[in-house]
C-alpha positions as CSV (number, residue, x, y, z in Angstrom):
1,X,137.3,151.9,-185.7
2,X,140.4,150.6,-184.0
3,X,138.4,147.7,-182.4
4,X,137.0,146.8,-185.8
5,X,140.4,146.7,-187.3
6,X,141.7,144.7,-184.4
7,X,138.9,142.2,-184.9
8,X,139.7,141.9,-188.6
9,X,143.4,141.1,-188.0
10,X,143.1,137.8,-189.9
11,X,141.5,139.5,-192.9
12,X,144.1,142.3,-192.9
13,X,146.8,139.6,-192.9
14,X,145.1,138.0,-195.9
15,X,144.9,141.3,-197.8
16,X,148.5,142.1,-197.1
17,X,149.5,138.6,-198.3
18,X,147.4,139.1,-201.4
19,X,149.1,142.4,-202.3
20,X,152.6,140.9,-201.7
21,X,151.7,137.8,-203.8
22,X,150.6,139.8,-206.8
23,X,153.6,142.2,-206.5
24,X,156.1,139.3,-206.3
25,X,154.2,136.7,-208.3
26,X,156.8,136.3,-211.0
27,X,159.6,135.8,-208.5
28,X,157.4,133.5,-206.4
29,X,156.6,131.2,-209.4
30,X,159.9,131.5,-211.2
31,X,162.6,131.2,-208.5
32,X,162.6,127.5,-208.1
33,X,160.5,124.8,-206.5
34,X,161.6,125.5,-202.9
35,X,160.5,129.1,-203.1
36,X,157.3,128.2,-204.9
37,X,156.4,125.6,-202.3
38,X,157.2,127.9,-199.3
39,X,155.1,130.6,-201.0
40,X,152.2,128.2,-201.6
41,X,152.2,127.1,-197.9
42,X,152.2,130.8,-196.8
43,X,149.3,131.6,-199.2
44,X,147.3,128.6,-198.0
45,X,147.7,130.0,-194.5
46,X,146.5,133.4,-195.7
47,X,143.5,131.8,-197.5
48,X,142.6,130.0,-194.3
49,X,142.7,133.4,-192.4
50,X,140.4,134.9,-195.0
51,X,138.0,131.9,-194.9
52,X,137.7,132.1,-191.2
53,X,136.6,135.7,-191.4
54,X,134.1,134.8,-194.2
55,X,132.7,132.1,-191.9
56,X,132.5,134.6,-189.0
57,X,130.6,137.3,-190.9
58,X,128.3,134.7,-192.4
59,X,127.5,133.6,-188.9
60,X,126.9,137.2,-187.8
61,X,124.5,137.7,-190.7
62,X,122.7,134.4,-190.1
63,X,122.0,135.5,-186.5
64,X,120.7,138.9,-187.7
65,X,118.3,137.7,-190.4
66,X,117.2,134.4,-188.9
67,X,116.0,131.3,-190.7
68,X,115.6,130.3,-193.4
69,X,117.9,132.9,-194.9
70,X,120.4,132.6,-192.1
71,X,120.9,128.9,-192.9
72,X,121.2,129.7,-196.5
73,X,123.9,132.3,-195.8
74,X,125.9,129.9,-193.7
75,X,125.7,127.1,-196.2
76,X,126.3,129.1,-199.3
77,X,129.2,131.1,-197.8
78,X,131.1,127.9,-196.9
79,X,130.4,126.3,-200.2
80,X,131.3,129.5,-202.1
81,X,134.8,129.5,-200.7
82,X,135.3,125.9,-201.7
83,X,133.8,126.4,-205.2
84,X,135.9,129.5,-205.9
85,X,139.2,127.8,-204.9
86,X,138.2,124.6,-206.8
87,X,137.2,126.5,-210.0
88,X,140.5,128.4,-210.0
89,X,142.6,125.3,-209.4
90,X,140.7,123.4,-212.1
91,X,141.5,126.2,-214.5
92,X,145.2,125.8,-213.8
93,X,145.3,122.0,-213.2
94,X,143.0,120.9,-216.0
95,X,142.5,117.7,-214.1
96,X,139.1,116.0,-214.8
97,X,139.2,114.3,-211.4
98,X,140.0,117.3,-209.1
99,X,136.3,118.1,-208.4
100,X,135.6,114.4,-207.5
101,X,138.7,114.1,-205.3
102,X,137.9,117.4,-203.5
103,X,134.3,116.3,-202.7
104,X,135.5,112.9,-201.6
105,X,138.2,114.4,-199.4
106,X,135.8,116.9,-197.9
107,X,133.3,114.3,-196.9
108,X,135.9,112.0,-195.4
109,X,137.5,115.0,-193.6
110,X,134.2,116.2,-192.2
111,X,132.7,112.8,-191.1
112,X,135.9,110.9,-190.1
113,X,138.3,113.7,-189.2
114,X,136.0,116.2,-187.7
115,X,133.4,114.0,-186.0
116,X,136.0,111.4,-185.1
117,X,138.4,113.8,-183.3
118,X,135.5,115.8,-181.7
119,X,133.8,112.6,-180.4
120,X,137.2,111.2,-179.2
121,X,138.3,114.3,-177.3
122,X,134.8,115.1,-176.1
123,X,134.2,111.5,-175.0
124,X,137.5,111.4,-173.1
125,X,136.5,114.6,-171.3
126,X,132.7,114.1,-170.8
127,X,132.0,110.5,-171.4
128,X,128.8,110.0,-173.5
129,X,127.7,113.1,-175.3
130,X,124.1,113.4,-176.3
131,X,122.5,114.9,-179.4
132,X,119.2,114.6,-181.4
133,X,119.5,111.5,-183.5
134,X,116.8,112.7,-185.9
135,X,119.5,115.1,-187.3
136,X,122.1,112.5,-187.9
137,X,119.7,110.1,-189.6
138,X,118.3,112.9,-191.8
139,X,121.8,114.1,-192.8
140,X,123.0,110.6,-193.3
141,X,120.3,109.4,-195.7
142,X,120.7,112.7,-197.7
143,X,124.4,112.3,-198.0
144,X,124.2,108.7,-199.0
145,X,121.6,109.5,-201.7
146,X,123.5,112.5,-203.0
147,X,126.9,110.6,-203.2
148,X,125.2,107.7,-204.9
149,X,123.6,109.8,-207.6
150,X,126.6,112.0,-208.3
151,X,129.6,109.8,-207.6
152,X,128.6,106.1,-207.9
153,X,126.0,106.0,-210.7
154,X,128.2,108.0,-213.2
155,X,130.5,104.9,-213.4
156,X,127.8,103.2,-215.5
157,X,126.7,106.2,-217.7
158,X,127.8,105.8,-221.4
159,X,130.3,108.5,-222.5
160,X,127.9,109.8,-225.2
161,X,125.2,110.4,-222.7
162,X,127.2,112.2,-220.0
163,X,125.6,115.6,-220.7
164,X,122.1,114.2,-220.3
165,X,122.9,112.7,-216.9
166,X,124.8,115.9,-215.9
167,X,121.7,118.0,-216.5
168,X,119.6,115.5,-214.5
169,X,122.1,115.6,-211.7
170,X,121.9,119.4,-211.5
171,X,118.1,119.3,-211.3
172,X,118.0,116.6,-208.7
173,X,120.6,118.2,-206.4
174,X,118.9,121.5,-206.5
175,X,115.5,119.9,-205.6
176,X,117.1,117.9,-202.8
177,X,118.7,121.1,-201.4
178,X,115.5,123.0,-201.6
179,X,113.6,120.2,-199.8
180,X,116.3,119.9,-197.1
181,X,116.4,123.6,-196.5
182,X,112.6,123.6,-196.1
183,X,112.8,120.7,-193.7
184,X,115.7,122.2,-191.7
185,X,114.1,125.6,-191.3
186,X,110.4,124.7,-191.4
187,X,108.2,122.1,-189.7
188,X,111.1,119.7,-189.0
189,X,113.5,122.3,-187.6
190,X,113.4,120.5,-184.2
191,X,115.3,117.6,-185.9
192,X,118.4,119.7,-185.8
193,X,118.3,121.0,-182.2
194,X,118.9,119.6,-178.8
195,X,117.8,121.0,-175.4
196,X,120.9,120.8,-173.2
197,X,120.3,120.4,-169.5
198,X,121.1,123.5,-167.5
199,X,124.3,123.3,-165.5
200,X,123.8,123.4,-161.8
201,X,126.7,125.7,-161.1
202,X,126.8,128.8,-159.0
203,X,128.4,131.9,-160.4
204,X,130.9,133.7,-158.2
205,X,129.4,136.5,-156.2
206,X,129.4,139.7,-158.1
207,X,130.1,138.0,-161.4
208,X,127.9,139.7,-163.9
209,X,130.0,139.0,-167.0
210,X,128.0,138.9,-170.2
211,X,129.5,137.1,-173.1
212,X,128.8,139.0,-176.3
213,X,129.2,137.8,-179.8
214,X,132.0,139.5,-181.6
215,X,130.3,141.3,-184.4
216,X,130.6,144.3,-186.6
217,X,128.4,147.3,-185.7
218,X,125.9,146.9,-188.5
219,X,124.7,144.5,-191.2
220,X,126.1,146.5,-194.0
221,X,129.6,146.3,-192.6
222,X,129.2,142.5,-192.2
223,X,128.0,142.1,-195.8
224,X,130.9,144.3,-197.1
225,X,133.5,142.4,-195.1
226,X,132.1,139.1,-196.2
227,X,132.4,140.1,-199.8
228,X,135.9,141.4,-199.3
229,X,136.8,138.1,-197.7
230,X,135.5,136.1,-200.6
231,X,137.3,138.4,-203.2
232,X,140.5,138.1,-201.2
233,X,140.1,134.3,-201.1
234,X,139.7,134.2,-204.8
235,X,142.7,136.5,-205.4
236,X,145.0,134.5,-203.1
237,X,143.8,131.2,-204.6
238,X,144.8,132.4,-208.1
239,X,148.5,132.9,-207.1
240,X,148.5,129.9,-204.7
241,X,147.4,127.6,-207.5
242,X,150.2,128.8,-209.8
243,X,152.8,128.6,-207.0
244,X,151.6,125.1,-205.9
245,X,151.8,123.8,-209.5
246,X,155.3,125.2,-209.9
247,X,156.4,123.8,-206.5
248,X,155.0,120.3,-207.2
249,X,156.0,120.0,-210.8
250,X,158.1,116.9,-211.4
251,X,157.8,115.7,-207.8
252,X,156.2,112.3,-207.0
253,X,153.3,113.9,-205.2
254,X,149.9,112.0,-205.3
255,X,147.2,113.8,-207.2
256,X,144.9,113.7,-204.2
257,X,147.1,116.3,-202.4
258,X,145.6,119.3,-204.4
259,X,142.1,118.1,-203.5
260,X,143.0,117.7,-199.9
261,X,144.4,121.3,-199.8
262,X,141.0,122.6,-201.0
263,X,139.1,120.5,-198.6
264,X,141.3,121.6,-195.6
265,X,141.0,125.2,-196.5
266,X,137.2,125.1,-196.8
267,X,136.8,123.1,-193.6
268,X,139.3,125.0,-191.4
269,X,136.8,127.3,-189.8
270,X,134.4,124.4,-189.2
271,X,137.1,122.3,-187.5
272,X,137.9,124.9,-184.9
273,X,134.2,125.6,-184.2
274,X,133.3,121.9,-183.9
275,X,136.2,121.1,-181.6
276,X,135.3,123.9,-179.3
277,X,131.7,122.7,-179.2
278,X,132.8,119.1,-178.4
279,X,134.9,120.2,-175.5
280,X,132.0,122.3,-174.2
281,X,129.8,119.1,-174.3
282,X,127.6,120.4,-177.2
283,X,127.7,117.5,-179.6
284,X,124.6,118.6,-181.5
285,X,126.6,121.5,-182.8
286,X,129.3,119.1,-184.0
287,X,126.8,116.9,-185.8
288,X,125.2,119.9,-187.5
289,X,128.5,121.4,-188.5
290,X,130.2,118.2,-189.8
291,X,127.3,116.4,-191.5
292,X,125.8,119.7,-192.7
293,X,129.1,120.6,-194.3
294,X,129.4,117.2,-195.9
295,X,125.9,117.4,-197.3
296,X,126.5,121.0,-198.6
297,X,129.7,120.0,-200.3
298,X,128.1,117.3,-202.3
299,X,124.6,118.7,-202.9
300,X,125.8,122.3,-203.9
301,X,129.3,121.7,-205.3
302,X,128.2,119.0,-207.7
303,X,125.7,121.2,-209.6
304,X,128.2,123.9,-210.0
305,X,130.9,121.5,-211.3
306,X,128.4,119.8,-213.7
307,X,127.2,123.2,-215.0
308,X,130.8,124.1,-215.7
309,X,131.3,120.8,-217.5
310,X,128.2,121.4,-219.6
311,X,129.2,125.0,-220.4
312,X,132.7,124.0,-221.5
313,X,131.7,120.8,-223.2
314,X,134.3,118.9,-221.2
315,X,133.0,116.1,-219.0
316,X,134.3,115.8,-215.4
317,X,135.3,112.5,-214.0
318,X,132.9,112.2,-211.1
319,X,132.8,108.4,-210.6
320,X,134.9,107.4,-207.6
321,X,137.8,104.9,-207.9
322,X,137.3,101.5,-206.3
323,X,139.4,102.6,-203.2
324,X,137.4,105.8,-202.8
325,X,134.1,103.8,-203.2
326,X,135.1,101.4,-200.4
327,X,136.3,104.2,-198.1
328,X,133.1,106.3,-198.7
329,X,130.9,103.2,-198.2
330,X,132.6,102.1,-195.0
331,X,132.5,105.7,-193.7
332,X,128.7,106.1,-194.3
333,X,128.0,102.6,-192.9
334,X,129.9,103.2,-189.7
335,X,128.4,106.7,-189.4
336,X,124.9,105.1,-189.7
337,X,125.7,102.7,-186.9
338,X,127.5,105.1,-184.6
339,X,125.2,108.1,-185.1
340,X,121.9,106.2,-184.6
341,X,121.4,106.2,-180.9
342,X,121.6,109.9,-179.9
343,X,125.0,109.8,-178.1
344,X,128.6,109.5,-178.9
345,X,131.6,108.3,-177.0
346,X,135.4,108.0,-177.3
347,X,135.2,104.5,-178.9
348,X,132.9,105.8,-181.7
349,X,135.2,108.8,-182.1
350,X,138.2,106.5,-182.4
351,X,136.6,104.4,-185.1
352,X,136.0,107.4,-187.3
353,X,139.4,108.9,-186.6
354,X,141.2,105.7,-187.5
355,X,139.3,105.8,-190.8
356,X,140.6,109.3,-191.3
357,X,144.1,108.2,-190.6
358,X,143.6,105.4,-193.2
359,X,142.5,108.0,-195.7
360,X,145.7,110.0,-195.0
361,X,147.8,106.9,-195.5
362,X,146.1,106.0,-198.7
363,X,146.7,109.6,-199.9
364,X,150.4,109.4,-199.1
365,X,150.8,106.1,-201.0
366,X,148.9,107.5,-204.0
367,X,145.6,105.7,-203.7
């Protein structure tokens, strides 16, 4: 029991933060912008703690049940956190572009920030890092197709026909996800794996250390803690959204900041996992995490957002701005070039990371 509680320290911190947030919500939101902003930052940190435990328990369950359900659990748990936070913030923000900006920020963060930094650091340490290029090509073409359908074509859809195209988008995205899941867990599962060469390294005499995966004692506990983590994430996001709105009210803050907050929260567990994999010279894991997260963000978040729009009768602005279109296009083109030969290096990592820094600069200046 004690070891379980110790392992769930991050979740306990998030729960404690949630209790305090609801008890002092009025003071947090109504005591001025400085208090509201400090509270929002603290709540974002607590949400990240909860999200990391959700990701951990999803991974534990995935290992227990195996594919294809394991892959579904990992994908859906990551997207669920993002969708919950996004839906809550949309309810307070009422911005028709928040969903679009969040998806755009998440893809740029995953491909340019995550892969860029991982390939840069891993390349400086290990030189060229190999992976299965079938996976990057499969992910890349799916991401390009999904982004084009959901975030480029809507620019040309007449306003009076938006609900027809929204329904079409939902159907197409669900079909694409079903096919991709079948490919990833069925006959083409080898696309997404890589056989790393065994390291010729002797273990010290008498070293019989066995590395075990930190996991709860049973599946039921994992399921319960995962649900608790999701609920706590939603509860924290409710107060965080109000606090962030109060803290930013009247300030010259670019609208992309809220979207970037959602993207960073949902990607935080993936970033740590991917960087550890890169430093351990396991680039296949980085590719699967980064490109898989990008694809999941587009292909699963879009149907939920479009369904909300159809239900409420209020269209969402999904068409990207010209600057976003250029950044997304350049990102996917460079990814297609860099991730086409089965190995990464520091130069390729730097090209993506510079694009990520460009995205940050554009965000700062409000573009």
